[in-house]
C-alpha positions as a Markdown table, in Angstrom:
| # | Residue | x | y | z |
|---|---|---|---|---|
| 1 | Met | 0.0 | 0.0 | 0.0 |
| 2 | Gly | 1.3 | 3.5 | -1.0 |
| 3 | His | 1.9 | 6.4 | 1.4 |
| 4 | Val | -1.2 | 8.2 | 2.5 |
| 5 | Thr | -0.7 | 11.9 | 3.3 |
| 6 | Arg | -1.9 | 12.8 | 6.8 |
| 7 | Ile | -3.6 | 16.2 | 7.3 |
| 8 | Val | -4.5 | 17.6 | 10.7 |
| 9 | Ile | -6.8 | 20.6 | 10.8 |
| 10 | Ile | -7.1 | 22.5 | 14.1 |
| 11 | Gly | -10.5 | 24.3 | 14.0 |
| 12 | Gly | -13.8 | 23.3 | 12.3 |
| 13 | Gly | -15.0 | 26.6 | 10.9 |
| 14 | Pro | -15.3 | 27.4 | 7.2 |
| 15 | Gly | -11.6 | 27.4 | 6.7 |
| 16 | Gly | -11.2 | 24.0 | 8.5 |
| 17 | Tyr | -14.2 | 22.0 | 7.2 |
| 18 | Glu | -13.8 | 23.2 | 3.6 |
| 19 | Ala | -10.1 | 22.2 | 3.7 |
| 20 | Ala | -11.1 | 18.8 | 5.2 |
| 21 | Leu | -13.5 | 18.1 | 2.3 |
| 22 | Val | -10.9 | 19.0 | -0.3 |
| 23 | Ala | -8.1 | 17.0 | 1.3 |
| 24 | Ala | -10.4 | 14.0 | 1.7 |
| 25 | Gln | -11.5 | 14.2 | -2.0 |
| 26 | Leu | -7.8 | 14.3 | -3.0 |
| 27 | Gly | -7.1 | 11.1 | -1.1 |
| 28 | Ala | -5.5 | 12.4 | 2.2 |
| 29 | Glu | -6.1 | 11.0 | 5.6 |
| 30 | Val | -7.9 | 13.9 | 7.4 |
| 31 | Ser | -8.4 | 14.6 | 11.1 |
| 32 | Val | -10.3 | 17.8 | 12.2 |
| 33 | Val | -9.7 | 18.8 | 15.8 |
| 34 | Asp | -12.6 | 20.8 | 17.1 |
| 35 | Cys | -14.1 | 21.6 | 20.6 |
| 36 | Asp | -17.3 | 23.4 | 19.8 |
| 37 | Gly | -18.9 | 21.7 | 16.8 |
| 38 | Leu | -18.1 | 21.9 | 13.1 |
| 39 | Gly | -19.0 | 25.1 | 11.4 |
| 40 | Gly | -17.2 | 27.1 | 14.1 |
| 41 | Ala | -18.3 | 30.5 | 15.2 |
| 42 | Ser | -19.6 | 31.2 | 11.6 |
| 43 | Val | -22.3 | 28.6 | 12.0 |
| 44 | Leu | -22.8 | 28.4 | 15.8 |
| 45 | Thr | -22.6 | 32.0 | 17.0 |
| 46 | Asp | -22.0 | 34.4 | 14.1 |
| 47 | Cys | -23.0 | 34.3 | 10.4 |
| 48 | Val | -25.8 | 31.6 | 10.5 |
| 49 | Pro | -27.5 | 32.8 | 13.8 |
| 50 | Ser | -27.2 | 36.5 | 13.1 |
| 51 | Lys | -28.5 | 36.2 | 9.5 |
| 52 | Thr | -31.4 | 34.0 | 10.8 |
| 53 | Leu | -32.3 | 36.7 | 13.3 |
| 54 | Ile | -32.0 | 39.4 | 10.6 |
| 55 | Ala | -34.3 | 37.4 | 8.3 |
| 56 | Thr | -37.1 | 37.9 | 10.9 |
| 57 | Ala | -36.2 | 41.6 | 11.3 |
| 58 | Glu | -36.2 | 42.0 | 7.5 |
| 59 | Val | -39.8 | 40.7 | 7.3 |
| 60 | Met | -40.8 | 43.2 | 10.1 |
| 61 | Thr | -39.2 | 46.1 | 8.4 |
| 62 | Asn | -40.6 | 45.4 | 5.0 |
| 63 | Phe | -44.1 | 45.0 | 6.4 |
| 64 | Asp | -43.9 | 48.1 | 8.7 |
| 65 | Ser | -42.5 | 50.4 | 6.0 |
| 66 | Ser | -44.7 | 49.4 | 3.0 |
| 67 | Tyr | -48.0 | 47.7 | 4.0 |
| 68 | Glu | -50.0 | 50.9 | 3.8 |
| 69 | Glu | -48.5 | 52.1 | 0.6 |
| 70 | Leu | -49.0 | 48.7 | -1.0 |
| 71 | Gly | -52.7 | 48.7 | 0.0 |
| 72 | Ile | -52.5 | 45.9 | 2.6 |
| 73 | Arg | -55.2 | 46.2 | 5.2 |
| 74 | Val | -54.6 | 44.9 | 8.8 |
| 75 | Glu | -57.5 | 43.9 | 10.9 |
| 76 | Asp | -56.4 | 44.1 | 14.5 |
| 77 | Thr | -58.8 | 45.3 | 17.1 |
| 78 | Thr | -56.0 | 45.4 | 19.7 |
| 79 | His | -53.8 | 47.8 | 17.7 |
| 80 | Asp | -53.2 | 51.2 | 19.2 |
| 81 | Pro | -54.3 | 53.9 | 16.7 |
| 82 | Asp | -51.8 | 56.3 | 18.1 |
| 83 | Asp | -49.0 | 53.9 | 17.1 |
| 84 | Pro | -49.5 | 53.2 | 13.4 |
| 85 | Ala | -45.8 | 52.3 | 12.8 |
| 86 | Arg | -46.1 | 48.9 | 14.6 |
| 87 | Val | -49.0 | 46.5 | 13.9 |
| 88 | Val | -47.2 | 43.2 | 14.5 |
| 89 | Gly | -44.7 | 42.1 | 17.0 |
| 90 | Val | -42.2 | 39.3 | 17.6 |
| 91 | Asp | -41.7 | 36.6 | 20.3 |
| 92 | Ile | -38.0 | 36.8 | 20.9 |
| 93 | Arg | -38.0 | 33.3 | 22.6 |
| 94 | Lys | -39.4 | 31.7 | 19.4 |
| 95 | Val | -37.0 | 33.7 | 17.3 |
| 96 | Asn | -34.0 | 32.6 | 19.3 |
| 97 | Arg | -35.2 | 29.0 | 19.5 |
| 98 | Arg | -35.3 | 29.0 | 15.7 |
| 99 | Val | -31.9 | 30.6 | 15.4 |
| 100 | Lys | -30.3 | 27.9 | 17.6 |
| 101 | Arg | -32.1 | 25.1 | 15.9 |
| 102 | Leu | -31.0 | 26.1 | 12.5 |
| 103 | Ala | -27.4 | 26.7 | 13.6 |
| 104 | Leu | -27.2 | 23.3 | 15.3 |
| 105 | Ala | -28.8 | 21.6 | 12.2 |
| 106 | Gln | -26.2 | 23.3 | 9.9 |
| 107 | Ser | -23.4 | 22.1 | 12.2 |
| 108 | His | -24.7 | 18.5 | 12.1 |
| 109 | Asp | -24.9 | 18.7 | 8.3 |
| 110 | Ile | -21.3 | 19.8 | 8.0 |
| 111 | Thr | -20.1 | 17.1 | 10.4 |
| 112 | Ala | -22.0 | 14.5 | 8.3 |
| 113 | Ser | -20.4 | 15.8 | 5.1 |
| 114 | Val | -16.9 | 15.6 | 6.6 |
| 115 | Thr | -17.3 | 12.1 | 8.0 |
| 116 | Arg | -19.0 | 10.9 | 4.7 |
| 117 | Ala | -16.0 | 12.2 | 2.8 |
| 118 | Gly | -13.7 | 10.0 | 5.1 |
| 119 | Gly | -12.6 | 12.7 | 7.5 |
| 120 | Arg | -12.3 | 12.0 | 11.3 |
| 121 | Val | -13.6 | 14.6 | 13.8 |
| 122 | Val | -11.5 | 14.7 | 17.1 |
| 123 | Arg | -13.2 | 16.5 | 20.0 |
| 124 | Gly | -10.8 | 18.7 | 22.0 |
| 125 | Arg | -8.3 | 21.5 | 21.8 |
| 126 | Gly | -5.2 | 21.2 | 19.5 |
| 127 | Arg | -1.7 | 22.3 | 20.3 |
| 128 | Leu | 1.1 | 22.3 | 17.8 |
| 129 | Glu | 4.2 | 20.7 | 19.2 |
| 130 | Pro | 7.6 | 22.3 | 18.3 |
| 131 | Gly | 10.0 | 20.8 | 15.8 |
| 132 | Gln | 9.7 | 18.4 | 12.8 |
| 133 | Ala | 10.6 | 14.7 | 12.4 |
| 134 | Ala | 13.2 | 13.7 | 9.9 |
| 135 | Asp | 10.4 | 13.0 | 7.4 |
| 136 | Gly | 9.0 | 16.5 | 7.8 |
| 137 | Ser | 6.0 | 15.4 | 9.8 |
| 138 | Arg | 4.7 | 17.3 | 12.9 |
| 139 | Val | 2.8 | 16.4 | 16.0 |
| 140 | Val | -0.5 | 17.9 | 17.2 |
| 141 | Thr | -1.5 | 17.2 | 20.8 |
| 142 | Val | -5.3 | 17.1 | 21.4 |
| 143 | Thr | -6.6 | 17.7 | 24.9 |
| 144 | Ala | -10.2 | 16.5 | 25.4 |
| 145 | Ala | -12.7 | 18.0 | 27.8 |
| 146 | Asp | -12.0 | 15.3 | 30.4 |
| 147 | Gly | -8.3 | 16.1 | 30.3 |
| 148 | Ser | -7.2 | 13.0 | 28.3 |
| 149 | Gln | -4.7 | 13.6 | 25.5 |
| 150 | Glu | -4.1 | 12.1 | 22.1 |
| 151 | Gln | -1.2 | 12.8 | 19.7 |
| 152 | Leu | -1.8 | 13.1 | 16.0 |
| 153 | Thr | 1.0 | 12.9 | 13.4 |
| 154 | Ala | 0.6 | 15.1 | 10.4 |
| 155 | Asp | 2.5 | 15.7 | 7.1 |
| 156 | Ala | 0.7 | 19.1 | 7.1 |
| 157 | Val | -1.2 | 21.1 | 9.7 |
| 158 | Leu | -3.8 | 23.7 | 9.0 |
| 159 | Ile | -4.6 | 26.3 | 11.7 |
| 160 | Ala | -8.2 | 27.5 | 11.4 |
| 161 | Thr | -9.1 | 28.5 | 14.9 |
| 162 | Gly | -11.0 | 31.7 | 14.2 |
| 163 | Gly | -11.5 | 34.4 | 16.8 |
| 164 | His | -13.6 | 35.5 | 19.7 |
| 165 | Pro | -15.3 | 38.8 | 20.7 |
| 166 | Arg | -13.0 | 41.6 | 21.8 |
| 167 | Glu | -13.9 | 43.1 | 25.2 |
| 168 | Ile | -13.7 | 46.6 | 26.7 |
| 169 | Pro | -11.9 | 46.2 | 30.1 |
| 170 | Asp | -14.6 | 48.2 | 31.9 |
| 171 | Ala | -17.5 | 46.7 | 30.0 |
| 172 | Arg | -17.2 | 42.9 | 30.6 |
| 173 | Pro | -20.2 | 41.0 | 29.3 |
| 174 | Asp | -22.3 | 39.2 | 32.0 |
| 175 | Gly | -24.5 | 37.3 | 29.6 |
| 176 | Glu | -27.7 | 38.9 | 30.9 |
| 177 | Arg | -27.7 | 42.7 | 30.5 |
| 178 | Ile | -24.2 | 43.4 | 29.1 |
| 179 | Leu | -23.7 | 41.0 | 26.1 |
| 180 | Asn | -21.3 | 40.1 | 23.3 |
| 181 | Trp | -22.8 | 38.9 | 20.0 |
| 182 | Thr | -22.5 | 35.2 | 21.0 |
| 183 | Gln | -24.8 | 35.7 | 24.0 |
| 184 | Leu | -27.7 | 37.4 | 22.2 |
| 185 | Tyr | -29.4 | 34.2 | 21.3 |
| 186 | Asp | -29.9 | 33.3 | 25.0 |
| 187 | Leu | -32.2 | 36.3 | 25.5 |
| 188 | Thr | -35.7 | 35.3 | 26.7 |
| 189 | Glu | -37.1 | 38.9 | 26.6 |
| 190 | Gln | -37.0 | 41.6 | 24.0 |
| 191 | Pro | -34.5 | 44.3 | 24.9 |
| 192 | Glu | -36.6 | 47.4 | 25.5 |
| 193 | Glu | -33.7 | 49.8 | 25.1 |
| 194 | Leu | -30.6 | 48.4 | 23.5 |
| 195 | Ile | -27.3 | 50.3 | 23.5 |
| 196 | Val | -24.9 | 48.9 | 20.8 |
| 197 | Ile | -21.3 | 49.8 | 21.3 |
| 198 | Gly | -19.5 | 49.7 | 17.9 |
| 199 | Ser | -20.7 | 50.7 | 14.5 |
| 200 | Gly | -18.7 | 48.3 | 12.4 |
| 201 | Val | -20.5 | 45.5 | 10.4 |
| 202 | Thr | -21.5 | 43.5 | 13.5 |
| 203 | Gly | -22.7 | 46.5 | 15.4 |
| 204 | Ala | -24.6 | 47.9 | 12.5 |
| 205 | Glu | -26.3 | 44.6 | 11.6 |
| 206 | Phe | -27.5 | 44.0 | 15.2 |
| 207 | Ala | -28.5 | 47.6 | 15.7 |
| 208 | Gly | -30.7 | 47.5 | 12.6 |
| 209 | Ala | -32.1 | 44.1 | 13.4 |
| 210 | Tyr | -33.2 | 44.9 | 17.0 |
| 211 | Gln | -34.6 | 48.3 | 15.9 |
| 212 | Ala | -36.8 | 46.4 | 13.4 |
| 213 | Leu | -37.8 | 43.8 | 16.0 |
| 214 | Gly | -39.1 | 46.6 | 18.2 |
| 215 | Ser | -36.3 | 47.7 | 20.5 |
| 216 | Gln | -35.3 | 51.3 | 21.0 |
| 217 | Val | -31.7 | 51.3 | 19.8 |
| 218 | Thr | -28.8 | 53.7 | 20.6 |
| 219 | Leu | -25.8 | 53.1 | 18.4 |
| 220 | Val | -22.5 | 54.4 | 19.8 |
| 221 | Ser | -20.0 | 55.0 | 17.1 |
| 222 | Ser | -16.4 | 56.2 | 17.8 |
| 223 | Arg | -16.1 | 57.4 | 14.2 |
| 224 | Asp | -17.7 | 60.1 | 12.1 |
| 225 | Arg | -20.2 | 57.7 | 10.5 |
| 226 | Val | -21.5 | 54.1 | 10.8 |
| 227 | Leu | -19.6 | 51.5 | 8.9 |
| 228 | Pro | -16.4 | 53.4 | 8.6 |
| 229 | Gly | -14.8 | 50.7 | 6.5 |
| 230 | Glu | -17.5 | 50.6 | 3.9 |
| 231 | Asp | -18.3 | 52.7 | 0.8 |
| 232 | Pro | -19.1 | 56.3 | 2.1 |
| 233 | Asp | -22.2 | 56.7 | 0.0 |
| 234 | Ala | -23.5 | 53.4 | 1.2 |
| 235 | Ala | -22.8 | 54.2 | 4.8 |
| 236 | Ala | -24.6 | 57.6 | 4.4 |
| 237 | Val | -27.7 | 55.9 | 3.1 |
| 238 | Leu | -27.8 | 53.4 | 5.9 |
| 239 | Glu | -27.2 | 56.0 | 8.6 |
| 240 | Asp | -30.0 | 58.1 | 7.2 |
| 241 | Val | -32.3 | 55.1 | 7.2 |
| 242 | Phe | -31.3 | 54.3 | 10.8 |
| 243 | Arg | -32.1 | 57.8 | 12.0 |
| 244 | Arg | -35.3 | 57.9 | 10.0 |
| 245 | Arg | -36.5 | 54.7 | 11.7 |
| 246 | Gly | -35.9 | 56.2 | 15.1 |
| 247 | Met | -32.5 | 55.0 | 16.0 |
| 248 | Asn | -30.3 | 57.2 | 18.1 |
| 249 | Val | -26.9 | 57.3 | 16.3 |
| 250 | Met | -24.2 | 58.8 | 18.4 |
| 251 | Ser | -21.2 | 59.7 | 16.2 |
| 252 | Arg | -17.7 | 60.5 | 17.5 |
| 253 | Ser | -18.7 | 58.9 | 20.8 |
| 254 | Arg | -16.3 | 56.3 | 22.3 |
| 255 | Ala | -17.5 | 54.1 | 25.1 |
| 256 | Ala | -15.3 | 53.9 | 28.2 |
| 257 | Ser | -17.3 | 51.6 | 30.4 |
| 258 | Ala | -20.6 | 49.8 | 31.0 |
| 259 | Lys | -22.1 | 48.7 | 34.3 |
| 260 | Leu | -25.3 | 47.6 | 35.9 |
| 261 | Thr | -27.2 | 50.1 | 38.0 |
| 262 | Asp | -29.2 | 49.5 | 41.2 |
| 263 | Asp | -32.4 | 49.6 | 39.3 |
| 264 | Asp | -31.3 | 46.7 | 36.9 |
| 265 | Arg | -30.4 | 48.9 | 34.0 |
| 266 | Val | -27.1 | 49.4 | 32.1 |
| 267 | Glu | -25.2 | 52.6 | 32.3 |
| 268 | Val | -22.7 | 53.3 | 29.5 |
| 269 | Thr | -20.1 | 56.1 | 30.2 |
| 270 | Leu | -18.5 | 57.7 | 27.2 |
| 271 | Gln | -14.9 | 58.9 | 27.2 |
| 272 | Asp | -16.1 | 62.6 | 27.3 |
| 273 | Gly | -18.0 | 61.9 | 30.5 |
| 274 | Arg | -21.5 | 61.7 | 29.1 |
| 275 | Thr | -23.7 | 58.7 | 30.2 |
| 276 | Ile | -26.5 | 56.9 | 28.5 |
| 277 | Thr | -28.7 | 54.2 | 30.0 |
| 278 | Gly | -30.7 | 51.3 | 28.6 |
| 279 | Thr | -32.1 | 47.9 | 29.6 |
| 280 | His | -29.4 | 46.0 | 27.7 |
| 281 | Cys | -26.0 | 46.7 | 26.1 |
| 282 | Leu | -24.3 | 44.8 | 23.2 |
| 283 | Val | -20.5 | 45.2 | 22.9 |
| 284 | Ala | -19.4 | 44.8 | 19.3 |
| 285 | Val | -15.9 | 46.2 | 19.1 |
| 286 | Gly | -14.2 | 43.6 | 16.9 |
| 287 | Ala | -12.6 | 40.2 | 17.4 |
| 288 | Ile | -9.3 | 38.7 | 18.8 |
| 289 | Pro | -7.7 | 35.7 | 17.0 |
| 290 | Asn | -7.7 | 32.4 | 18.8 |
| 291 | Thr | -3.9 | 31.8 | 18.6 |
| 292 | Ala | -2.8 | 32.0 | 22.2 |
| 293 | Asp | -1.5 | 28.9 | 24.1 |
| 294 | Met | -1.3 | 26.8 | 21.0 |
| 295 | Gly | 2.5 | 26.5 | 20.8 |
| 296 | Leu | 2.5 | 28.4 | 17.5 |
| 297 | Glu | 5.6 | 30.6 | 18.0 |
| 298 | Glu | 7.5 | 27.7 | 19.6 |
| 299 | Ala | 6.8 | 25.7 | 16.4 |
| 300 | Gly | 8.1 | 28.5 | 14.2 |
| 301 | Val | 4.8 | 30.1 | 13.2 |
| 302 | Arg | 5.2 | 33.9 | 13.0 |
| 303 | Leu | 2.5 | 36.0 | 14.6 |
| 304 | Lys | 1.7 | 39.6 | 13.9 |
| 305 | Glu | 1.5 | 42.2 | 16.8 |
| 306 | Ser | -2.3 | 41.7 | 16.7 |
| 307 | Gly | -1.9 | 37.9 | 17.4 |
| 308 | His | -2.9 | 37.0 | 13.8 |
| 309 | Ile | -0.9 | 34.4 | 11.9 |
| 310 | Trp | 1.2 | 35.7 | 9.0 |
| 311 | Thr | 0.4 | 33.8 | 5.8 |
| 312 | Asp | 1.3 | 34.1 | 2.1 |
| 313 | Lys | -1.2 | 34.0 | -0.8 |
| 314 | Val | -1.3 | 30.2 | -0.8 |
| 315 | Ser | -2.0 | 30.1 | 3.0 |
| 316 | Arg | 1.5 | 29.0 | 4.1 |
| 317 | Thr | 2.8 | 30.2 | 7.4 |
| 318 | Ser | 6.5 | 30.8 | 8.3 |
| 319 | Ala | 6.8 | 27.2 | 9.6 |
| 320 | Pro | 7.3 | 24.5 | 6.9 |
| 321 | Gly | 4.3 | 22.2 | 6.6 |
| 322 | Val | 2.0 | 24.6 | 8.6 |
| 323 | Tyr | -0.8 | 26.5 | 6.9 |
| 324 | Ala | -3.5 | 28.8 | 8.3 |
| 325 | Ala | -6.9 | 30.0 | 7.2 |
| 326 | Gly | -9.7 | 32.2 | 8.3 |
| 327 | Asp | -10.1 | 34.9 | 10.9 |
| 328 | Cys | -7.0 | 33.8 | 12.8 |
| 329 | Thr | -5.0 | 35.1 | 9.8 |
| 330 | Gly | -6.6 | 38.6 | 9.8 |
| 331 | Val | -6.7 | 38.6 | 6.0 |
| 332 | Leu | -10.4 | 39.4 | 5.6 |
| 333 | Ala | -13.0 | 38.3 | 8.2 |
| 334 | Leu | -15.4 | 36.6 | 5.8 |
| 335 | Ala | -16.5 | 32.9 | 5.8 |
| 336 | Ser | -16.1 | 32.8 | 2.0 |
| 337 | Val | -12.5 | 34.0 | 2.3 |
| 338 | Ala | -11.7 | 31.5 | 5.2 |
| 339 | Ala | -13.1 | 28.7 | 3.0 |
| 340 | Met | -11.0 | 29.7 | 0.0 |
| 341 | Gln | -7.9 | 30.0 | 2.1 |
| 342 | Gly | -8.5 | 26.5 | 3.5 |
| 343 | Arg | -9.1 | 25.0 | 0.0 |
| 344 | Ile | -6.0 | 26.8 | -1.4 |
| 345 | Ala | -3.9 | 25.4 | 1.4 |
| 346 | Met | -4.9 | 21.8 | 0.6 |
| 347 | Tyr | -4.6 | 22.3 | -3.2 |
| 348 | His | -1.1 | 23.7 | -2.6 |
| 349 | Phe | 0.2 | 21.0 | -0.2 |
| 350 | Leu | -1.4 | 18.1 | -2.1 |
| 351 | Gly | -0.1 | 19.2 | -5.5 |
| 352 | Asp | -3.4 | 20.1 | -7.2 |
| 353 | Thr | -3.9 | 23.1 | -9.4 |
| 354 | Val | -3.9 | 26.3 | -7.2 |
| 355 | Asn | -4.6 | 29.9 | -7.8 |
| 356 | Pro | -3.2 | 32.3 | -5.1 |
| 357 | Leu | -5.8 | 34.2 | -3.1 |
| 358 | Asp | -7.0 | 37.4 | -4.9 |
| 359 | Leu | -8.9 | 39.7 | -2.6 |
| 360 | Lys | -9.9 | 42.0 | -5.4 |
| 361 | Thr | -12.5 | 39.4 | -6.6 |
| 362 | Val | -14.1 | 38.9 | -3.1 |
| 363 | Ser | -17.8 | 39.8 | -2.7 |
| 364 | Ala | -18.8 | 41.0 | 0.7 |
| 365 | Asn | -22.2 | 42.0 | 2.2 |
| 366 | Val | -23.4 | 43.9 | 5.2 |
| 367 | Phe | -26.8 | 42.3 | 6.2 |
| 368 | Thr | -28.5 | 45.5 | 7.3 |
| 369 | Asp | -31.7 | 46.8 | 5.7 |
| 370 | Pro | -31.0 | 47.9 | 3.1 |
| 371 | Glu | -28.1 | 45.5 | 2.5 |
| 372 | Ile | -24.7 | 46.8 | 1.3 |
| 373 | Ala | -22.8 | 44.5 | -1.1 |
| 374 | Thr | -19.3 | 45.3 | -2.6 |
| 375 | Val | -16.8 | 43.6 | -4.9 |
| 376 | Gly | -13.5 | 44.7 | -6.3 |
| 377 | Tyr | -11.9 | 48.1 | -6.0 |
| 378 | Ser | -13.6 | 50.6 | -3.8 |
| 379 | Gln | -14.4 | 54.3 | -3.7 |
| 380 | Ala | -11.5 | 54.7 | -1.3 |
| 381 | Asp | -9.1 | 53.1 | -3.7 |
| 382 | Val | -10.2 | 55.5 | -6.4 |
| 383 | Asp | -10.0 | 58.6 | -4.1 |
| 384 | Lys | -6.5 | 57.8 | -2.9 |
| 385 | Gly | -5.3 | 57.1 | -6.4 |
| 386 | Ala | -4.7 | 53.3 | -6.0 |
| 387 | Ile | -6.5 | 52.9 | -9.3 |
| 388 | Glu | -7.8 | 55.2 | -12.0 |
| 389 | Ala | -11.4 | 54.5 | -12.7 |
| 390 | Arg | -14.6 | 56.0 | -14.0 |
| 391 | Val | -17.5 | 55.9 | -11.5 |
| 392 | Val | -21.3 | 56.1 | -12.0 |
| 393 | Lys | -23.9 | 55.8 | -9.3 |
| 394 | Leu | -27.6 | 55.4 | -10.1 |
| 395 | Pro | -30.3 | 55.7 | -7.3 |
| 396 | Leu | -32.8 | 52.8 | -7.1 |
| 397 | Leu | -35.5 | 55.4 | -6.8 |
| 398 | Arg | -35.6 | 55.6 | -10.6 |
| 399 | Asn | -36.0 | 51.8 | -11.0 |
| 400 | Pro | -39.5 | 50.7 | -11.9 |
| 401 | Arg | -39.3 | 47.5 | -9.9 |
| 402 | Ala | -38.1 | 49.4 | -6.9 |
| 403 | Lys | -41.1 | 51.7 | -7.2 |
| 404 | Met | -43.5 | 48.8 | -7.4 |
| 405 | Gln | -42.0 | 47.2 | -4.2 |
| 406 | Gly | -41.9 | 50.5 | -2.3 |
| 407 | Ile | -38.1 | 50.6 | -2.2 |
| 408 | Arg | -37.0 | 54.2 | -1.6 |
| 409 | Asp | -33.4 | 53.8 | -0.5 |
| 410 | Gly | -30.3 | 52.4 | -2.3 |
| 411 | Phe | -28.3 | 52.6 | -5.4 |
| 412 | Val | -26.0 | 50.8 | -7.8 |
| 413 | Lys | -22.5 | 52.0 | -8.4 |
| 414 | Leu | -19.9 | 50.7 | -10.9 |
| 415 | Phe | -16.2 | 51.4 | -11.3 |
| 416 | Cys | -14.6 | 50.8 | -14.7 |
| 417 | Arg | -11.1 | 51.5 | -16.2 |
| 418 | Pro | -10.9 | 54.5 | -18.5 |
| 419 | Gly | -10.2 | 53.5 | -22.1 |
| 420 | Thr | -10.9 | 49.8 | -21.9 |
| 421 | Gly | -14.2 | 50.0 | -19.9 |
| 422 | Ile | -13.2 | 46.9 | -17.9 |
| 423 | Val | -15.3 | 46.6 | -14.7 |
| 424 | Val | -13.1 | 46.7 | -11.6 |
| 425 | Gly | -15.6 | 47.1 | -8.8 |
| 426 | Gly | -19.1 | 47.8 | -7.7 |
| 427 | Val | -21.4 | 48.6 | -4.8 |
| 428 | Val | -25.1 | 47.7 | -4.5 |
| 429 | Val | -27.3 | 49.1 | -1.7 |
| 430 | Ala | -30.7 | 47.5 | -1.9 |
| 431 | Pro | -32.8 | 44.7 | -0.4 |
| 432 | Arg | -31.1 | 41.4 | -1.3 |
| 433 | Ala | -28.0 | 43.2 | -2.4 |
| 434 | Ser | -26.1 | 40.0 | -1.5 |
| 435 | Glu | -27.8 | 38.4 | -4.6 |
| 436 | Leu | -27.6 | 41.5 | -6.9 |
| 437 | Ile | -23.8 | 41.8 | -6.5 |
| 438 | His | -23.2 | 38.4 | -8.2 |
| 439 | Pro | -23.3 | 39.6 | -11.8 |
| 440 | Ile | -20.9 | 42.4 | -11.0 |
| 441 | Ala | -18.6 | 39.9 | -9.2 |
| 442 | Ile | -18.6 | 37.8 | -12.4 |
| 443 | Ala | -17.7 | 40.9 | -14.4 |
| 444 | Val | -14.8 | 41.8 | -12.1 |
| 445 | Asp | -13.5 | 38.2 | -11.9 |
| 446 | Asn | -13.6 | 37.8 | -15.7 |
| 447 | Asn | -12.5 | 41.3 | -16.8 |
| 448 | Leu | -15.8 | 42.0 | -18.5 |
| 449 | Thr | -16.4 | 45.5 | -20.0 |
| 450 | Val | -19.3 | 47.9 | -19.4 |
| 451 | Glu | -20.3 | 47.3 | -23.0 |
| 452 | Gln | -20.8 | 43.6 | -22.3 |
| 453 | Ile | -22.9 | 44.2 | -19.2 |
| 454 | Ala | -24.9 | 46.9 | -21.0 |
| 455 | Asn | -25.6 | 44.6 | -24.0 |
| 456 | Thr | -26.8 | 41.7 | -21.8 |
| 457 | Phe | -30.6 | 41.3 | -21.6 |
| 458 | Thr | -32.1 | 41.9 | -18.2 |
| 459 | Val | -35.6 | 41.1 | -17.1 |
| 460 | Tyr | -38.1 | 44.0 | -17.2 |
| 461 | Pro | -38.9 | 45.2 | -14.6 |
| 462 | Ser | -36.1 | 44.1 | -12.3 |
| 463 | Leu | -33.6 | 45.6 | -9.9 |
| 464 | Thr | -30.8 | 44.1 | -12.1 |
| 465 | Gly | -32.0 | 46.5 | -14.8 |
| 466 | Ser | -30.2 | 49.3 | -12.8 |
| 467 | Ile | -26.9 | 47.4 | -13.2 |
| 468 | Ala | -27.3 | 47.4 | -17.0 |
| 469 | Glu | -28.3 | 51.1 | -16.9 |
| 470 | Val | -25.2 | 52.1 | -14.9 |
| 471 | Ala | -23.1 | 50.2 | -17.4 |
| 472 | Arg | -24.8 | 52.0 | -20.3 |
| 473 | Gln | -24.0 | 55.3 | -18.7 |
| 474 | Leu | -20.4 | 54.4 | -18.2 |
| 475 | His | -20.2 | 53.2 | -21.8 |
| 476 | Thr | -21.5 | 56.6 | -22.9 |
| 477 | Arg | -18.8 | 58.4 | -20.8 |
| 478 | Lys | -16.2 | 56.1 | -22.3 |
| 479 | Leu | -17.3 | 57.1 | -25.8 |
| 480 | Ala | -17.0 | 60.8 | -24.8 |
| 481 | Glu | -13.4 | 60.4 | -23.6 |
| 482 | Pro | -10.7 | 61.9 | -25.8 |
| 483 | His | -8.8 | 59.4 | -27.8 |
């Protein structure tokens, strides 16, 4: 019998389980070391749960904002005529039960897929031992919950351990009133007044969702605007929508502490001395990589100051035979990127065809309402001169399908190279922008031109019609350019 390559993967999130599937399909012997359940934070406490919660919030928002305009009559004798904005409510217990049920089911499905492919799941925490054997192999020690240990020998190791919520020293979550985003799904009562600290993607998504579910939300942002890392036009639309729906958005306000008061409320103190109070507080100030106490540096794995693992574009670390993928690398905190990093690592080590990671073709989405989807070069890249591009933005308000659906907010923006008209980026702000960005992503990935997009049939009426219209406007500008 010939030699079978042994792969050990520490971490069962998207980077880990996708790598396991690839390695098993390519004939390797695969062990996945995991302590929480396959799918990792993405499935158990982050992407899947949050987007399930947001799905409920989205239905509420769509109904609240458009039922009267669309001619829908609500027969409800218990409804308060002085409060026309809210005719339905939610049961947060049922919402959270559904969230947890779907997350667990998805984790079980992933485990079944890995084991069907021939992979072995080892429950416990993995530690990379220093040094390599003469044949280049490495040893991973797995410590189970009961303290027992097992050693796994690997020809290659993939670190895919993800991250955990960052905390403010004087705002430690208690799991009841002061929460991080992993603890929200244990709530049995609707937060009456929710203070959200942090206006990045996680903070904005939960702020918008709980506002839609019926909470009064205060969003504390240390920056000039919400979503400081996103397209400025998109962020401006979302902040306007938040304020219009009654959210209190506090810009340039950094939280210093959060504590429980004697009357069972939460008091948040800002660095300038101001205080705000609510019934609950969500701390969403980023994540810390899970790279401590794993023996990484002793094994020759180089870490950045932030604790993230340094990797190259084929997911190699500085230690021979050790790869890394996902949030622990700090490359781009997206499940899709983690999965691609994990697959690339296995393709590379096992000798299959591999394309280095190219972040300029990554689609990303912020699941607020409206959603914000992006791909390719950004407005910031254009503004700072990283790339020369022509830009056209078209409001959705002009789109006939948007008018029919009562959509008032949002736009489509495309970036193309002058001269060639090749599409290099795009932004969509709309309901289901995560679906609408795909044709633009195809264009970016395949170097399509605005002419090709403009000349492709779209359904009438449809929101995708705005993508073609923006392309036509860019094509017209291209024709007007001096030659």
